[in-house]
C-alpha positions in Angstrom: 3.3 -9.6 -10.7 5.3 -11.4 -7.5 3.9 -13.2 -4.5 4.9 -10.3 -2.8 3.4 -7.4 -4.6 -0.3 -9.6 -4.5 -0.3 -10.2 -1.1 0.7 -6.4 -0.4 -2.0 -5.4 -2.6 -5.0 -7.9 -0.8 -3.9 -6.7 2.6 -4.3 -2.5 1.8 -7.3 -3.6 -0.5 -8.7 -5.2 3.3 -7.5 -2.8 5.3 -9.3 0.3 2.7 -12.9 -1.9 2.5 -13.4 -2.1 5.7 -14.1 -4.9 6.1 -12.3 -8.0 8.7 -9.5 -9.8 8.3 -11.7 -13.3 7.9 -15.0 -11.5 6.0 -12.4 -10.3 3.1 -10.5 -13.7 3.1 -13.9 -15.6 3.1 -15.2 -12.8 -0.5 -11.3 -13.7 -1.5 -11.5 -16.6 -1.1 -7.8 -16.4 0.5 -7.1 -19.2 3.2 -7.1 -16.7 7.0 -3.9 -18.0 7.9 -1.5 -16.8 4.7 -3.2 -14.1 4.4 -1.9 -13.2 7.9 1.2 -14.7 8.0 1.8 -12.3 4.8 0.3 -9.5 7.0 3.3 -10.7 9.5 6.1 -10.7 6.7 5.8 -7.9 4.5 5.1 -5.5 8.5 8.2 -7.4 9.2 10.5 -7.3 5.9 9.2 -3.2 5.2 10.5 -2.6 9.2 14.3 -4.3 7.9 14.1 -1.5 5.6 12.4 1.2 6.2 10.0 0.9 3.2 6.8 -0.4 1.7 6.1 -1.2 -1.1 3.2 0.7 -2.8 0.6 -0.2 -4.7 0.3 3.0 -6.9 -3.4 3.7 -9.2 -2.0 3.8 -12.7 -2.4 6.8 -14.3 -4.4 7.2 -17.8 -6.3 9.1 -20.2 -8.6 8.5 -17.5 -7.1 10.2 -14.5 -8.8 13.7 -13.4 -6.7 16.5 -11.4 -8.6 16.0 -8.1 -8.4 12.1 -8.3 -5.7 11.2 -5.0 -4.0 8.5 -3.1 -2.6 7.3 -0.1 0.5 7.2 1.6 0.5 5.8 5.3 3.8 5.8 7.5 4.4 3.5 10.4 4.5 6.4 12.7 0.7 7.3 12.1 1.2 10.0 9.4 -0.8 9.9 6.5 -0.1 11.7 2.7 -2.2 12.4 0.3 -0.8 12.8 -3.2 -2.5 13.3 -6.6 -2.0 10.2 -8.7 -0.6 13.3 -11.2 1.8 13.6 -9.4 5.7 13.2 -10.9 7.3 10.4 -10.1 10.3 12.2 -9.4 8.9 14.6 -6.9 7.8 11.6 -5.6 10.3 9.8 -4.8 12.0 13.4 -3.5 9.7 14.3 -1.6 9.9 10.0 -0.1 13.8 10.0 0.4 13.7 13.3 2.5 10.9 11.9 5.0 13.5 8.2 5.1 16.2 10.7 6.2 14.0 12.5 9.7 
């Protein structure tokens, strides 16, 4: 896992946790300044490319058809997909959305 992927994962988990950034950093033993710098850096990178790295849940034999993951777009739109979605279909959907 690259540093960018590691920090993106922490940012997503912090946002989903409902904890403040400071509390999340305390619990995870992360330096709050580093967290803020990576959050800003990844946000700036996303604005340049139009895409944000996604950490998708692994699909296993224990995944159920009603298990989902969420994609939050910069516009505020939230997309919900089943974990069983075909990779090619997901790529197609995201490519179409990029063109909008």
